[in-house]
VEXKOLGU-931232 format. One record per residue: x, y, z of N, C-alpha, C, CB in turn. Coordinates in steps of 0.02 Angstrom, whole numbers, plus 50000, padded with zeros to 5 digits. Atoms other than C-alpha are relative to their C-alpha. Glycine has a CB too. Example, Ala and Ser with C-alpha at 12.3 -4.5 7.8 and 13.67 -1.06 7.14 Angstrom:
% residues 2
500454994150000506154977550390500455006050000499505000150062/499584994149997506844994750357499615005550037500205002349929/
This chain:
% residues 364
499934993449970492574865849870500675003049980499934999750077/499384996450013493854878549812500115004750059499975004049932/499894995949940494584886049973500265006949982500494996650048/499764993250012494974904549987500775000250000499735004850052/499275000350001496784899750021500234993050021500315005350046/499705006449983497834884050026500755000549985499684994149960/499274999250011499734883750049500264994949950500374999350066/499675004550047500884875749922500604996950037500235003949934/499495003549960501944862750014500284994249960499704997550068/499765005250046502804853349875500765000249991499665000749933/499284999750003504634856949910500324995450051500245007150010/499635003949951505804851150048499715000250070500725002450002/500304999249933504584854350191500034993550040499275002249994/500015006449963504374835950239500714997650016499644994649959/499305002149989506234832150219500315003750059500415001249936/499684996149947506764846350333499664998850068499975007449983/500355001549937505424842650464500224993250026499235000149991/499755006649979505964824450466500695000550030500004995149941/499344999149971507734830350498499955002550072500415005049957/500114997649932507114839850651499794994350046499465005650001/500245005649959506194824450715500554994950012499404996749967/499475004949993507654812950683500555002450046500304998349932/499454997249959508894824650768499775001650071500275006249968/500264998149934507754828850915499975007550011500434997050053/500024992749993507944847650885499325002549974500595003349961/500684998250020506094852050884499765006650031499534994450018/500214993849967506004867450997500335006049968500154999850075/499754993750028506784884650978500755000149986499835005750046/499305000550019508564878450953500064994949944500444998050061/499905004350057509204870050798500235004049940499364996149984/499674996550056510034874250634499525003949956500374995149958/500464996850047508464879250541499795007050021499404995749991/500214993449977508044894250650500485005349973499975000350077/499524995050024509644903750612500055000049924500704998650030/499985000250073509634897750432499425003849969500004992749976/500594996450025507874904250405500105007550009499364997650037/499884992949987508334920950485500505002949950500265001050071/499484997550044509904922950381499775000349927500634995650005/500245000150069509084917950218499465005249988499734993049982/500544995150008507584929050248500305007049995499514999650059/499684993450002508684944250285500335001149932500525000650056/499674999450064509684940850127499495001049944500434993849986/500504999650054508104938750021499715007049995499434994950013/500334993450002507294955250071500515005749999499535000850059/499484994950004508944964650084500075004350062499875004349942/499884996449938509134969450267500574996750038499365000250043/499435002649962510504966850395499794994850051500365005750036/500195004349944509514958250532499294997449993500075003950066/500675003149997508034946350547499994995250058499824996549933/500075004849945507414936850698499314996849996500105003550069/500615003950007506104923150690499624999650066500164992949974/500435000149941504634923250810499404995449987499765007150018/500525005150002503094912850846499405001749957499774998650069/500544998150046501824922850744500065007449982499304998550031/499964993250023501514939250657499785005250050499605000849939/500234995249949500584947450800500545001650050499394997150036/499464998749952502024945350921500585003649966500254993550032/499494996350036503194951650785499865007550004500044997749926/500194993049993502224968050787500105002550071499275001049979/499924998049930502204968450977500735001250017499704994650046/499284999349986504084965750987500285006349966500384993949976/499754994050035504394979350857499845006350039499705000449930/500214994149962503404991850960500375000450067499244999850012/499645000149936504204986451125500725002249990499974992950032/499304998350013505944987851050500095007449986500274995949942/499984992850013505545005650996499845004250062499525001849944/500174996449939505015010151173499305002950000500505005450010/500694997650001503185012951129499644997750063499634997649936/500345001949938502115013351286499445004850018500504999650056/500554995749978500765021951388500145007449988499854998850073/499924992850015500475040051338500185001449928500515002950044/499824999250070501075037151160499404998649955500594995449981/500495001550051499985037351005500354997149939499615006449980/499745003250060500285026250854499465000549946500204992650012/500474999350055499435030650690499994993649960500195006149954/500095006450033498725015350601499385000349956499944994350053/500615000050041497495012250459499454996150035500144997049931/500565003849972495775007050515499834994049957499385004550006/500115005750043495654995550364500604995350004499875002249926/499465004749988496774981750429499734994250040500605003550037/500165005549955496744965150518500095002350072500444993749985/500034997749931496414967050704500674999750036499494995950038/499365000949966498174961250753500415006449999500394994449968/499614993850005498944977650694499835004650058499885003649933/500234995349949497904987650817500094996950070499275001849988/499925003349935497924974950959500725000550025499794992749996/499294999749979499834975050959500165006850030500464998549941/499904993349972499784993850990499725000350071499675005449956/500315000049934498604991451136500394995950051499284997549995/499605004249955499704977751209500535004250037500344994349962/499474996049970501034991051242499725005450047500415003349945/500304994649962499795002851327499935006449961500405001250062/500064994150042499905015251183499295000449971500524999949943/500664998850028498385022551095500034999849924499735006850023/500034999950073497975018150914499595005949976499704993449973/500364994450031497445033050807499864997949928500425006750004/500195002750065496475027750653500015005249945499324996950005/500044995850060496665034850478499644996349945500715002149977/500385002850056495665032250320500484997549946499525005449972/499635003050055496205023850159499935004149936499764992849987/500064997250068496485029049978499564995249959500705001149966/500475004250036495125022749862500334995749947499485004249968/499715003750055496275017349721500434994250023500415004649957/499535005249977497545007149822499764996350062500675003150014/500265002649936496555003549983500505001150057499854992549993/499494999049950498125008950079499885006450040500695000149968/500094994249957498255021850219500165006449963500444999350063/499974993650035498065039850162500515004650035499305003349998/499504995649968499635050550195499715006750023500565001249952/500304993749979498555066250202499644999350066499525002549946/500355001149936497505058850341500494998650056499504994249993/499475001049950499095053350430500225006750028500604996149969/499774993449978499685071250434499475003550042500175004349938/500554996749964497975077250493499904997350070499364999449962/500145003249936497925065050639500595000550049499834992749989/499434999549955499625069250714499865004850058500625002349962/500034995749941499715076550889500695000150032499454997650050/499364999949964501105080451012500164993350031499995005450053/499895006649970500885062651078500174994749948499384997950039/499855005050052501165054050910500724997850004499845002949930/499335002749994502665042650926500204995949939500054995650063/499845004550055502545031150776499424999649951500184993050026/500505001750051501635026950615500084992549986500095004349935/499995007050020501165008850584499704999549930499624995450051/500215000950069501065005850397499774992849992500575001749950/500245006850014500034990750341499914999549924499334998450037/500055001150072500274984750162499444995049988500684997449970/500595004249998498504978050153499924996049936499385004250013/500115004750055498194962950042500574999649949499375001849964/499405000850042499944964149970500175006049957499924994349956/499854994150039499824981149885500405004950043499355003449973/499604995449959501214992849946499665006750013500675001249967/500234993349984500775009050033500405005249961500065001350076/499634994350028501305026149969500575001850047499525006349989/499464999349953502985025250054500335006949997500534994749987/499714993350005503635041849987499595004950042500025002449927/500434995449964502145051150058500034999050075499294999349978/500015001449928502155042450227500685001350031499784992850012/499344999049972504035042750252500175007450004500534996349959/499894992849996504065061450213499685002950062499715003549937/500344997749940502785064550348500374997850063499274997450002/499665002749941503725053350471500665003750013500144992649991/499364996649992505405061850440499915007350023500394999949935/500124993149979504665079250460499895000450076499395002849964/500174999949929504065074750635500454995750043499294997950010/499555004349962505445062750686499644994050030500335003950055/500395005649975504235048150703500304993349979499285000449974/499825006850019504635029650706499514997549948500024995450062/500445003250048503945019350563500064992450007500175002249927/500055007349996503395001350587499614997649939499654997650067/500355002750058502934991650431499704993150017500484999449939/500355006449993501634977950449499974996949931499285000950032/499945003350065502094966650304499714992950002500734999749978/500285006849992501054951650360499724997349935499455000150053/500335002150061500164951350192500415001849938499325003249994/499644996950056501554958450084500704997349989500045007350010/499365002950016503024946550077500074999849924500084992950030/499875000050072503774949249904499755006249964499694994149970/500244993950032502924965949870500565005149998499395002950038/499474995050006504024980249809499705006949986500494998049945/500164993050012503934999149804500615003349969499775003850065/499434997350036505055007849677500594995149998500235006650032/499495005150009506004991549658500304997250064500535002749959/499735002449936506354988749844499454996450039500295005850042/500495003949962505494975849954499705004250056500324993750028/500314996949942504234982550078500304996850062499224999349999/499675002249939504884981050255500695002950007500034992550001/499324997349998506514989550210500015007650003500394997849939/500044992750001505895007650218499985003050071499385002349962/500084997349932505435010050402500564998150046499354997650028/499505001849949506385007650564500014992550012499865003750065/500075007149984505744989950588499384997549965499974998850077/500575002950036504544978050501499854993150028500144999749925/500245006549976503514962750545499674996249944499525001050059/500305004550049503014947950438499634994450036500544997149952/500375005749974501784933750465500094994049953499255001650008/499955006150039501964915650408499444995150019500684996750009/500585004249986500244909350457499854995749938499385004350019/500125004850054499554895150350499735002849936499544994950024/500284997050061498684906850229500435005649971499325002650013/499564994850026500164918350199500404997649939500485002450055/499675001650063501204919050039500534994650010500325006349971/499605005749978502564908650121499804998750073500785001449994/500275001849935502094899250278500474995550040499344996549991/499685004749955502814890450428499474996550043500535003550045/500565002449960501094885250493499785005650046500204993750041/500044993949959501234898450629500715002750004499714998550073/499334997249995502674910550634500025007249977500494995949959/499914993150020503334927950605500735001749997499635004750047/499314997650004504904938150575500005007550013500314998349930/499884992949989505534954950635500655001749965500035001950076/499404998150037506764963650519500175007350013499924998749925/499774993149992507794979550535500725000649975499945002350074/499294998650015509424987650482500355003150060500065004749940/499734996849939509684994650658500224994650049499465004650033/499725005349957510834983650762499715000350070500755000550002/500254999449932510234990650929499274997650004500055007350024/500695002350002508404987650882499984992449996499625003149941/499975007350007508814969950828500174996650066500504998049946/499805003049938509694966250991499455000450053500625003350026/500564999549952508204972651091499454995149984499725007150000/500515004950019506994961950991500214993050022499895000249924/499755006649981508074946451020499974999250076500724998949975/500005000249927508224950751205499304998950027500285006650028/500695000549974506354952851232499664993549980499595005949977/500365006050023505814937751130500194993850039500124998949925/499765005849964506824925851239499965000750075500704998549981/500124999349928506104929951411500465005150034500074993450034/499584994949970507294944551435500644997250031499625003850051/499405003349973508784933051465500615004449987500094993049968/499404995950006510364942951498500574996149968500215002650069/499425003150031511954939451401500524998450054500315004549946/499435001749958513354930351491499854997650069500435005750005/500175002549933512394924351643499404995449995499875005950049/500545004850008511344908651645499415001450046500264993050013/500634999349963509534910451698499955006650039499914994350048/500064993349970509754928951740499635004449950500715003050018/500444996250044508384939951669499985007250024499294997049996/499954993149978508574958851671499445004549975500665002849978/500614996450019506934964251589499424995050000500075003549929/500585004350008505164957451583499934998449926499355003250029/500025002050070505234947751421499424995549984500654996549982/500555004150025504144935951322500284993649970499585003949948/499815006150035504204918351255499705000249930499764993650038/500254998950068504004923151072500444996549948499975007549986/499525003250046505264911250994499664995449950500524996150040/500235004850050505004901050836500324993250012500165002549928/499725006749992505234882250842500424998249939499444994850010/499585002550054506524873250736499584996749945500524995150027/500435003250050505124863450652499675005349955499454995850035/500294994650040504244879350597500515003249954499685005450045/499474997050041505884886650537500204995449943500605001650043/499845004750053506234870850438499525000649942500004992750027/500504998950053504604873250343500145006649966499284999950030/499864993450028505074891550319500584999849952500145004950055/499435000550045506754887250242499784996849934500574995850032/500245003450060505904875450120499555004749958499614993650017/500434995350035504604888750077500405005549966499495003050048/499604994550027505914902050051500394997749938500495002650053/499665002750059506814890649928499585000749937500184992650011/500454999850058505274891749816499605006549999499524994050003/500384993849993504734909549857499865003249932500375004850044/500104996850065505004916349682499484996449958500665000349962/500495004050036503994902149608499305001350026500174992550005/500654998749970502574905049730499745006949981500044999350076/500204993250018502544923749697499815000549927500575004950015/500174999950072502544920849509499324996849988500554996449960/500645003450007501084908849526499435004650021499984993650040/500524995649975500084921549626499895005949952500175002650070/500084994650050500424935249498499624997449939500705002749978/500365002850056499824923649360499254999350016500294993149981/500705000749979498224920149457499655006749999499964996950071/500294993350001497914938749480499875002349929500475005050036/500094998150070498144941449293499414996349969500644998649959/500575003950024496904927449256499355003350023500034992750024/500604996849973495624935649370499865006649964500085001250076/500094993450030495904952949296499724999449929500665003850000/500235000950068495654946749119499294997449998500464995249963/500665003150001494124936249160499465004750028500014993750041/500494995549970493284950049262499925006649962500205001550072/500064993950040493544963649132499305000449970500545000249943/500674999050027491874970849081499444998250048499924996049940/500515001449949490974965149239499905006250043500194993950044/500144994349956490254976649373500384999550066499255000450014/499565000249941491584971749500500665003249982500094992750025/499354996850010493224981049522500524996250039499975007550023/499465003749967494814971449561500555004750023500284994649953/499434996249976496204978649667500614998249960500124998750076/499415001150042497664980649547500555005050020499825000849926/499434995949982499374988849557499925007149975500644996949973/500024992950017499435007749558500705002950012499475003950043/499344996949993501095016549524500574995049991500065003250067/499405004150007502865009649527500064995150058500635004649996/500025005049946502444994949638499924993149969499425001550049/500135007050019502354976149629499654996750059500674996249980/500385003149946501004967849732500154992550004499255001249989/499945007249991501204950549805499344996549984500214998350072/500675002850010499334948249773499864994450050499914997449928/500165004949948499174939349939499284997749993500135003050070/500695001550016497314940249909499805003649935499535002050058/500314996850057496414943649746499335002650023499924995149938/500564996849967495134956149806499605004249951500245004450058/500444996250044493634964049721499525004250041499614995349954/500544996049972492334977349757499384999349956500215007550006/500644999650035490504975849710499785007350000499464995350032/500204993050007489594991749662499665002750062499545000749941/500394997949942488434992449813500084995050056499265000949982/499905004349942488594985549989499504994350001499955004050063/500525005149997486954976049973500094994549947499325003249991/499875005150050487644966349824500504994750024500265003249937/499455004549981489064958149922499764993250023500415003250054/500185006549971488204944650024499624995549951499585001150062/500305004450051487074938549882500514996849953499505003949959/499485002850043488614936449772500404994750037500475005649975/499635005149960489554927349910499584993750009500195002950068/500445005849991488044916049936499984995749936499295002250019/500005003650064487994911449751500664996449990499875004949942/499355003250006489854907849751500054994050048500565005150014/499995005549952489674897249908499594994049976499745002450068/500415005350026488274887349828500354996249943499335002749975/499615003150053489464883949684500654996850024500155005049948/499415003249972490794877149801500605004650004500174994149960/499454995149998491824893149808500005003550067499945005149942/499944996449937492424899549976500255007149987500484996250049/499774993050003492604918449993500035002750071499545004449954/500004996549935492924930550135499855007449988500684999150036/500094992850006492354948250165500675003550012499475002650049/499434995849983493694961650163499945001850074500025006549955/500004998649928494204966150341499525005750017500715001950023/500414994549974492954976450438500465005250030499494997450054/499584994849969493744993250483500004999450076499775007049979/499935001449929494394991750660499625005150043500734999950020/500354995049960493575008050718499274998350009500075006849968/500705002149992491884999250699499914994550050499724997849933/500045005749955492294985250821499885002350072500644995749996/500234997849933491604985651000500545003150044499714994250036/499494997549955493254988251090500375006149974500504994650015/499654994350029493825002150972499525005349973500454997749945/500484995550030492225011450929499765005550048499404996149975/500224995349948492135022951082499985007249976500464999550060/499984993050024492495038750980499495001349944500695001749976/500514999250052491105035750852500295003349938499415004250027/499654997150058492305039250709499674998149934500734997650000/500215001550068491925039750524500615000349954499455005049976/499465000450050493165034350391499674997549936500604995350023/500465001950054492125034550232500284995249948499765006049966/499725004450051493315026150111500114993050028500665002849972/499915006549968493815012250230499334996650013500395000750065/500675002949988491985009850276499724997249935499535005450029/500275002350065491505008450092500344993649977500085005549948/499635006050021492874995850052499804994150045500775001250004/500185005349953492454985950209499314997249989500065002550070/500685002350012490624984850159499914996749932499535005950005/500095002450068490904980649975500524994949978500015005849952/499445004150023492504970349970499914992650012500615002250034/500005007349996492684951749939500704997449982499464996949952/499385003550017494244940849942499824993549966500434998850064/500125006150039494194927449808500554994950015499975001749925/499475005049992495174911049814500655002349968499794993249970/499374996950022497004915849798500614995650014500095006650034/499435004349985498084900849843500444998949939499764993350025/499535000550057499644898349735499894993849957500705000050026/500125006050039499024881349676499375000449957499944994150044/500614999150038497454888449595500144999349925499685006950015/499905001050071497234883549412499575004949959499824992849980/500394995550043496574893549265499284997549992500335000549931/500685002750004495074881749255499605001950062500024992349993/500354998049939494644885549436499835007450000500434998350062/500144992950006494794904249406499425001249952500635003949976/500554999450048493654902349255499344997950032500144995749939/500615002149965492404892849363499745005550046500144993650041/500194994849952492404906749493499725006149962500605002150043/500214993950035492274921149369499384998849958500575002549956/500625001550037490934912349266499395000850046500024992949971/500554999349952489844911649422499855007450012500174996550068/500104992849989490124930249452499655003149940500685003650012/500304997250060489684934449272499264998049994500384997849938/500695002450006488114923649270499555003150052499984992450005/500404996849947487524930649436499845007249982500384999750067/500124993050018487724948449375499515000649942500655003449983/500474999950056486784944549214499294998850025500194994749948/500675001349973485324937549314499735005950039500014993950045/500214994449960485314953149421499805006049958500555002050048/500164994450043485124964849272499245000449987500384999549934/
């Protein structure tokens, strides 16, 4: 079986975890937490980074730190993982869905502008599957209206827009280090910003709202969103090899693109002055009814795949307005994520793409 994703854990992960176990520092205190935060901030080029327990809480903390709450609206792409939208609801705010662009699959700045109201407080950008959003278009809209911008970079560690890492354009950004992410800590996340006050609020809320200078005195309702030293130890080891992992994923994407040329599937590739992390190598079949038969053939050949995310406006708890977002709907019905782990070999890519080619030939 070729899994859709498998992390690459061939660096100092075991060594650093053993250090945690030997020292007894296994919870949220220990040298690796601050080291991971400092190294991550330096890597992406921001002033502040704080490690948290997962990517979903990173988004929640970002919104809480911005003061997002009941009565506010947050614009968000409907083509995203459910966590982006759930984090908005956690605050009591209302998610407002926008459609995607067909070429990049990213949120459409024109639709963002169309969906603004007097209650709009923030835009949540999601760099879906590692391809950067149109940051110029979205940031222009945000600045015109004085809106906060939250970047969901869960799938886009290492992606760049006009030569700058995603996560550095908005007010605050969130990353995920789940086991299938480009770099992983097993479970984990990071909140980054260049705003000192925002950073201090995030740190305050993630640690149960503990006040400075007074033991066991809490002055806000906070959360236990801290990262463990063990997770951070894995993160430090992963970050040491980040460039190598990103290069491997780019090579895999190039293999796929070359092997799929001339087929009836379309691969999501870079559009414009961007660099995708290629978190997932994603394709579109021509018609929605072609997707599941192709996935079944791949599964029979020992290849695990996943459907592209279902647009969130179609899910039971978010479908009350009976919305239509035609491009996101089309991508959600036709998209497939192929195996994309950084350890994938050219022979495995050839095996996968040969199955796709042979299946399409039989269908002619």
